[in-house]
C-alpha positions, 0 to 999 in steps of 0.5 A: 484495505489501503486506499490511498498512500502518498508521500510528497515527491521531495520526501520520497526514498527516505523510508517514510512510505515504508514506515507508514505501511509498516504501521498500518499493517501492525494496526490492522493485525492488532484489530484481527485483520488476516490480510492487508491489501492496497489499491495501487497504480502501475507506477507505484507497483515496484514500491509495493513489491519491494515491501512484500506486496504481490500483484493479484489479478483483480479488477476495479469497477466504477461509474466515473 
């Protein structure tokens, strides 16, 4: 599970986020993880979809 991933706005759109996610996926797969998921915002959804993630109908619950 990728809980948080961010790239400073002045460095966005240079492939840094994509490279980080690619490395995370590779490391997860090397440890036997069958899938990788991420908690994301509506605003970041296009980035995640662009790199192959799909939106799923899940809910987040908290006591905050």
